[in-house]
C-alpha positions in Angstrom: -10.3 15.3 3.3 -8.4 16.5 6.1 -4.4 14.4 5.6 -3.2 13.2 8.8 0.7 12.3 9.1 0.6 8.6 10.7 3.1 7.7 13.1 5.1 4.7 13.1 2.4 3.3 15.7 -0.6 3.7 13.7 0.4 4.2 9.4 -0.3 0.7 7.8 -0.2 0.7 3.9 -2.1 -2.1 2.1 -1.0 -2.6 -1.2 -3.0 -3.8 -3.5 -1.4 -6.7 -6.2 -2.7 -7.6 -9.6 -3.5 -5.8 -13.2 -6.0 -9.0 -14.1 -7.8 -10.5 -10.5 -11.3 -9.6 -13.2 -10.2 -11.5 -16.6 -12.1 -14.3 -16.2 -15.7 -12.4 -14.6 -19.0 -11.6 -15.9 -19.2 -7.8 -15.6 -22.0 -8.4 -13.1 -19.6 -10.6 -10.8 -16.9 -7.3 -11.6 -19.9 -4.3 -10.7 -20.8 -6.3 -7.2 -17.0 -6.9 -6.0 -16.3 -3.5 -7.1 -19.9 -2.2 -5.0 -18.3 -4.4 -2.3 -15.2 -3.3 -2.5 -16.2 0.5 -2.7 -19.2 0.1 0.8 -15.6 -1.3 2.4 -13.7 2.3 1.5 -15.6 3.9 2.9 -16.8 1.9 5.6 -13.4 2.2 6.6 -12.7 5.9 5.9 -15.9 6.4 8.6 -15.1 4.8 10.8 -11.3 7.0 10.8 -9.0 4.3 9.7 -8.8 5.1 6.1 -6.5 8.3 5.4 -6.0 8.0 1.5 -6.3 5.7 -1.8 -6.4 5.2 -4.5 -5.9 2.8 -7.7 -3.4 3.3 -10.2 -2.9 3.1 -13.5 -1.1 0.7 -15.5 1.5 3.0 -17.1 3.9 5.5 -15.5 8.3 5.7 -15.6 10.5 3.5 -13.8 13.5 5.5 -13.0 17.1 4.1 -12.3 20.0 5.6 -11.2 22.4 2.4 -11.7 21.5 2.8 -15.3 20.6 6.2 -15.1 17.8 5.6 -17.6 14.0 6.1 -17.7 12.0 3.3 -19.0 8.5 2.5 -19.7 7.0 0.9 -17.0 5.8 -1.0 -14.2 4.5 -3.6 -16.4 0.5 -4.4 -16.9 1.5 -7.9 -17.3 3.3 -8.3 -14.6 1.1 -10.1 -12.1 2.8 -8.8 -9.1 2.4 -5.0 -10.4 0.5 -2.8 -7.6 -3.3 -2.0 -8.5 -3.9 0.0 -6.1 -3.2 1.3 -2.0 -4.6 2.4 0.8 -2.8 4.3 3.4 -5.0 2.8 7.1 -4.4 4.8 10.6 -4.4 1.7 12.8 -3.9 0.0 16.2 -1.4 -2.3 14.7 0.3 -4.7 11.8 -2.6 -7.0 13.5 -5.5 -4.8 13.0 -4.4 -3.9 9.2 -4.5 -7.6 8.6 -8.0 -8.1 10.2 -8.7 -5.5 7.1 -6.7 -6.4 4.5 -8.2 -9.8 4.8 -11.6 -7.6 3.8 -11.1 -6.7 0.3 -13.6 -8.3 -1.4 -11.8 -9.6 -4.6 -9.1 -11.2 -2.4 -11.1 -15.0 -4.0 -11.0 -13.8 -7.7 -6.8 -13.6 -7.6 -5.6 -9.7 -5.5 -3.1 -10.2 -2.8 -2.3 -7.8 -0.6 0.7 -6.5 1.0 0.4 -4.8 4.2 3.5 -2.8 4.9 3.7 -0.5 8.3 4.9 3.1 7.8 8.4 3.9 9.1 8.4 7.1 11.3 11.9 7.7 8.7 14.2 6.7 5.7 16.3 4.2 7.2 18.9 5.9 6.1 18.2 8.5 8.4 18.6 6.3 10.7 22.3 4.8 9.9 23.6 8.1 9.4 22.2 8.9 13.1 23.8 6.0 14.6 27.0 6.7 12.8 26.8 10.0 14.1 26.0 9.4 18.0 28.4 10.5 19.5 31.0 7.6 21.1 30.4 7.2 25.2 33.4 4.9 25.2 36.0 5.6 28.0 39.4 5.5 28.2 
């Protein structure tokens, strides 16, 4: 799959939150939802709207420079844990939200956070603003 670099007007990230959306469902119900999910994923890919996407493991590490520590995490018991993502190539936030509303697991406790991809790090913008020459005249 070719890599597409999203621009600030086209890149949107869907973050799928919840690690236990399926806990009260039967294996058949889970299979039905996952079949719909895979069809949704493939449809977005075929339409050219999906750049990348993947589930995430429930384990990892959390690095904090404030404490200088590396800790186990994210924690699987967290209902807000990010369980996966889609990186979309769409024209607007409204289009990304419309796609998020199609998530087959929405009615089962999953939360989809929609975020635009920034064109650069906000710290870069602050450095540019500070280092920009002043046009004030005396």
